[in-house]
Every structure is written in structure tokens, then in C-alpha cells.
N, C-alpha and C positions, 0 to 999 in steps of 0.2 A: 549427653552428659559431658560437661567440661572437665578436661583432665586436671588432676591435682596439681597444686602449685608447689614446687620443691621449697623446703623451709631452709632458713639459714642454719649454719652449723651450731653445734651446742655451745652454750654460753650466751645466748640471746638475752638482751636486757629488757625486752618488752615487746609490744606488738610490732611486727615488722611492716615495712612498706613493701608493695609489690612492684618490682622493676621488671619491665618487659622490653625486649629487643625484637624488632620487626625486620627479619631478613627478606628483603624484597628484590625484585628484578626490574629496576627502572629501565625504561626505554628511552634511548638517546633522542632528545629534541621534543619528546612528548610530555610537556609540563602538565597539561590538563590530565592526561591518563596517569601520570605518575602521582599527582595529587589524589586522584581517585584511588589508586593502590594504597597510598598512605592512609587515606580516610578509612578504607576497609580494614587495614591492619590495626590501626589505632582503635577502631571499634571493637575488634576481636580481642585486643589486649585489655580494653576497658571491661569487657565482659568477663575476663578472668580476674578482675579486681585491680588492674594496674593503676599505680599512682604516678609512676614515671615511665615514659615510652621513649625509646631510642630508635631513630631511623638511620639509614646508611648515609655515607658521605655523598654529596651531590644528588641527594634523593629526588629533587624536583626535576633534574635535567638530564640525568645519565652523565657519564665520565669521559669517554674517549673522543673528545672534540678534535676535528681535523685541523683547525686553525683558529686564530683569534676572531676572525669574522663570525664563524659559527658559534663560538663561545659568547661573543658580544651580543649577539641577537637573542641569546637565551638568558643572559644574566639579568638580575633584578636588584633594585635597592632593597635595603633591610626593611623598609616599610611598604614594599610592593605587594602585588596581588597574592603571591604565594605565602608571604608571612601573614597576611591578613587572614587567608583561608586556614593556615595552621593555627593561628591564634583562636579563630572561631572554633576549630576542631577541639582544641584544648579546653575551651570553655564548655563545649557541649558535653564532654566527657569527664570534666573536672580532673584533668591530668596535667602534668608537666611533660612537654614534648621537646626532645632534642633531636638534632639531625643536621644535614648538610645541604647547602645550596650554593649556586654560583651567584656571587654578589657583584654588583656594579656599585662602587662606593661613592662617597660624596664628591670625589674628584674625577669619577669616571674610570677609575682603575678596576681591574678585574681581580676578584679574590675567590680563593677556594674557602668558603666560610662555613661556620656552623652557628646554630641558633639555640637559645633556650627560651621557650615561650610557655606561658600558661594563660589562663583565662583572662587575666588582667593586661596581656599584651606581650611584646617582645622584651624579655628580661635581660638578654645579653646576646651579643654577636661577637664571635670569635673568628679570627682570620688565621688560617693555617700558616705556621711558622716554618715547618720543614716541608719543602715541596719535593715531590717525587717525580723522577724521570722527566717526561715531556711537560709536567706541570710548570717547570722552570721557564718554559717558553710561552706560557699562557697566563700565568697568574702572578700577581705581586705578593711576596710573602708578608705575613703579618709581623708586627713588632711589639705586640702586647702580650702579657702573661695570660694563662688560662683564666677566664672569668669564673668566680665562685658565687653562686646565687643562692640566697636563702629561700627555700620553699617550705611548703606546709609539712613535708616529710623529712627535711634535712637540707644540708648544703650540697648543691649539685654543681659540678664543674664539667667542662667540655674541652677536649682537644680533637685533632682529626688525624686518623690513619697513621702515616709515617711518623707523626709527633711521638707515638707511644714507643718508638725504638730509641728515643733519647731519654735516659733515666732521669736526667736533670729536669725534664719538662713535667713528667708525672710527679716528681718530687716537688716541684714548684706548686702544683695544684694541691698537694697534700699540705704543704707549709702554709698555704693560703687558707686551710681549713676545710678542704673538700671531704664530705663523707662518701660521696659517690662520684666517680670519675666516668663520664660517658665519652665513648670513643666511636663516632661514626666512621666507617672505613669503606674502602674499595680495595681489597687486597688481591692482587693477581694470584692466580693458582700457580704453585710450584710442585715439583715432584716431592712426595713425602715418603720416607722410608716406612716399611710395614710396622705397624704398632705405634707410630708417632702421630702427634697432632701437628697441624701447620705451625711453622716456627713463629709466625706472627702471634698466634694464640699464646705461645710460650712467653713472648714479650709482655703480654697483658697480665699473664699469671705472675710474672716476676715483678711488675709494677704494683699489683695488688699486695703481694707479700712484703716487698720492700717498704711500702708505705702504710701497710696495715689499713687498707681502705678497700671498699668495694669498687670493682671496675665492670662496667657494662659495655661490651663491644658489639656493635651492629655492622656486620659485613653485608655485602650484596651477592646476588647470583645472576645468572642469565648471560649468555655470550653476547659481547658487544665489540664490533669491529675486530673480530679475531682474538679477543681477550677472554679467557675464562677466569672466573673468580674463585677465591679459596672457600667462600661460604663458612668462614671461621667465627661466626657470632658466638658470643659466650657471656655469661654472667658469672663473676668470680668473687669469692669471698675474701675477707682480709687475711685468711691463712694461705691464700695463693691457689686454693683448689676450686674448681668449677662447681657452681651450683646447677648450671645448665649449659649444655654445649649443643650447637646445631647438629642435626643428623648429617652425615657425610654423603648425602645424595644430591646436593646441589639444588635443593628445592627451597621455594619461599616457605617461610615458617615463622611463628611467633614463639619466642622462649620467654618463660617467666620464672622468677625466683623471689621468695620472701627474703628481704634484706633489712635487718635491724640496723639501720644506719648509724645508730649510737655506738655500735661496736667499732666503727672507724675512729672514734674519739679515744679509744684505749689503745695506745701505741705500745704497750708492754708486751714482752714475750716471756719474761721471767720476772721474779720479784726484784731482780737487779738490773733488768734491761728494758730499754724504751727506744723504739726506732728513731724517734726524733731527738730525744735527749742525748743519745749516744753518739750522735753525729760529731764529727771533728772538722768543721768548716775551715778552721785555720790551716789544716793540712790539705784541703782540696783546691786551693786557689789555683794551682797549676792546671788542674783538670778543666777549670772553667775558662782560663785565659790562654791556653796553649791552642794555636790554630790547628795543627795537625799532629798526628802521632809521631812523625819523624822528628818533630822539634822537642820531644819530651827528653 
């Protein structure tokens, strides 16, 4: 028997979409095997009624590249074999799929990218803007805002991992009309005080609450070149509270939650307050234009 799907919080406006995150353990360099893992996980999510499925960052290749040569050998164009396979998978199950891949762009530059695909093809490619640690020596950062794609269940946006730690970036997705922000991640594990969640999950909860929108984070597991991963996958409601959290055992797993994405279009918190309307961008200019905190 399939497990029950957690519902969205009280106040739903109609039939919800089912959002799934597939926490996987990609194997570095094993593109064929990683696509097989994704295929099995998407199939399991579809069996639970998923409409939108999120895969981890760099789901097709693994993450801990030793150098540019290794990365270049694995990177693919946005219309390459992996995207074709994922598009066919989306068509087979009538789902929207987001996740990460190592992209070789039209000029041959290497990108830490994310995709949104459905049965009609590749709907959007996003190139990670905020690069983490050794990524700065491997990838060229993106310079375009998060894409927001109209799908059959609502407006879906995507950013990647470290991007979620910049409030301006999740707010950009919200201002562009996102109902659901998908965040493929590879979060390295850190020491967590007893009773606490990984700090990166707290970032995602804050983004959901501040922007009154659903956030679906798909992390990875599996040790890779000495790196352990947080396994911090989560589906978070617009009130900032999780609908689903990964079990803290470091295992591959599929999380699902019913999300009435129309709730993301109501930004009010009281009869007198609205998360977007109450903004004071005229006072925030310094935040956006100051290079470092020491110059404030």
C-alpha cells in the first residue's frame, strides 16, 4: 500500500497538486546509472500521484569534480541526451520535472545548471548565479533571474542550492509570479545541535514564509570523495512550516506533499498586511547596491 500524501495546511482553495522531491545518491561520473536512478524515483513519485518532481543538484553527473577536465567530459548541452531522456520521462508520467545537470553552454562554457522539463520538452534552463566553494574554479556563474514557467498545475520556478541563502533571489522568483520555488541542492553535512534542523532547511523555510510561496528542496545523500551530505530535502508551505521533511538517516527517499499552489497568490498575513504590497523598495536600495557589509 502506498503511504498517504500529507495535505497542505488549512485554508486550501481547491484541489491541490502533488509535489515530490526525490532525494537520491548520484554516483560521480555515472550518467547512465544516475539517469536510471532518476527514472526509478520519478516512477515512484508518479505512483504517488506527483504532478511536479524535483531532483537534486547535478543529478545526472554527481558533484565533487576533481578538475575542469573531468567536468568537461561529463557536461552536456541543454538539448543533449540527458535532457532528451528526462523529457521522455516527463512525458511518460505526465509530470513536470526539475533538477540539476552540468551544462556545456552554446559557447562551450561550463555551468551548474537546472532544468524545467515536461512532456513538451525543455521549458527552461537556469544557470546557478551564486557559486559555492570550489564551484568558482569550475563553473561560470549565471546572470539571468530565476525562470518562472507556466505549467498545468501553476507557475514553477527554479534556483540552485546556495542561491537560497540570498533572500533577494527567492524574492525575485516570487516577484516574477512563482507559486512553487524548486531548489535542487547538494548541501554538505555540518554539525547540527540536538533538536535542530540543518541550517540550510531553515533558509528554505524563511524563503517560503517571507514570500508566502511553496518551496520544494531536493538534497542528495551518499558519500562522494570524502563529502557527506545533509539530506535536507523538504517541502515547505507558504506559512514557513514543512509539509514533509526527509528522515535524518541519510537514505534515498521520495517525499510528497499536496500543495494548493493558488495559496501562493495570496500574500496577505492579516487584513492589513501583504508580503509584497508592504515592501519599501525605496529604502532597500543600499542593500542591493553595497558591495560588502563593511561599506554600509
